[in-house]
N, C-alpha and C positions, 0 to 999 in steps of 0.2 A: 501409345500402349504397345507393349512388346507382343510378339507373335505367340509366345508362351501364355501370357495372360489372356490374350484373345481366345486361344484354344481352350483354356480352362473355363472361361466365361460361357463359351459355346457349349461345352460339356455340361455345365451346371444348368444352362437354359434348356438343354435337351431333357434332362431329368425333371426339372420343374414343369416343362410342358407336358411330359408324360403324367405327372401328378395332377395337372390341371385337367387333362383328358380323361383320366381313369381314376379320379378321386374316390369313386364308389367301390373300386376293386380293392382286394387286399394287396397292398404294396409294402414291400419291406426294403430294408437298406441293401441287401445283396442284389435285389433286382434293380433298384435305382442306380447302384454303383456300376452295374454292368451297362446300363443305358449310357451312363457318363463315361464309361471305359476307364475307370479308376478303381483303386482298392476301397473297401468299405470305410476304413478309417479316414482315408484321404477325402473320400466323398463327404462325410459328415463335417469334417473340419472346413473343407472348401466351401460347401454349401452355406454354412453358417457365416463364414467370412464374406461371401458374395451377397447373400440376401438378408443377413441380420437375424436369422432364426434357424433352428435345426430343421432338417427335412421332416421329422416327425411333427413338429409344431406347425410348420407350413401346411402339411396335409390335414392336420386337425382343423386349422383355421379355414382352410378351403372347404372342407366338409361342413363346417358350421355355417359358412357364408351361404352354401347351397341350401342347407336346412332352414335358414332364415327366410329365404325366398319361398320355399315349400310351405313353411308355416303360414305365411301371409297370403299365398296365392292358390292353395289347394285345400281340399277338405280332409286330407289324410290325417290320421292321428299321429301323435308323437312317436309311437313305436314304429309305425310304418315309415315315417320319415327317417328315423334313426337308422333303420336297415337300408333304406333307399340311398343314403349318402355314405354308407360304408362303415358305420359303427357296428360292432358285433355285440355290444351290450348297452341296454338302455341307461343303466347307471353310469357308465363311462360317458355316453353321449351327454346326458344331463349335466354331469359334473363339468365336462369340457365346455359345453355350451355356456354354463354359468361363469366359469373362469374367464372366458373370452368376452362375453356379452354383458355379464353382470346381473343376469336374471335367468330364471328357468325357461325352457322352451314354451311351456304352457303360459307363463306370465307374459313372455314376449309376445305371443300370439294374441292374448286377451288385451293387452295394453295397446297394441297397434291396430287392432280390428274392432275397437269399441265403436259402437254406433255414433254417427255424427248427429249433433243436435239438429232438430228440424228448423227450417227457416220459419220465422214468425209469420202467422197468417196475414197480418196486416201488411207486411212487406210483400208477400206473394200476391195479395189482391191488388196492391198498387202496380205491380208489373204485368198483371194479366187483364187489368181494366182496359176497355177500349179507349183509345185516344180521342180526344175531342178536337185534335188538330187534323187538318188535312181535308 
């Protein structure tokens, strides 16, 4: 790998790492391009060539991934999660979540946190019965 390619990869990784750390903050292309020390147009082209998606799509996906975690592990409502992960609009959040995951945030939460069927009583009794061995 040439030194120029290595420097370009490092610059893109710096920007991607900044997106990973500050995904909930308002991040725009000029800010990310400054972090990478390149022009805005060059940043967008190079980021896409390096990571296979645009910076905007990467940031959206990162935010949705965090929202997925919050939906399953907190009691926050969808609107709170929307703002916590950096979306400014509930409509944009819901639309983006559906595009990436294939279902709405509410449906995602319901489907994954459905109560587990209880263990049949006869099975439980067999395991809690005192043993006749010993």
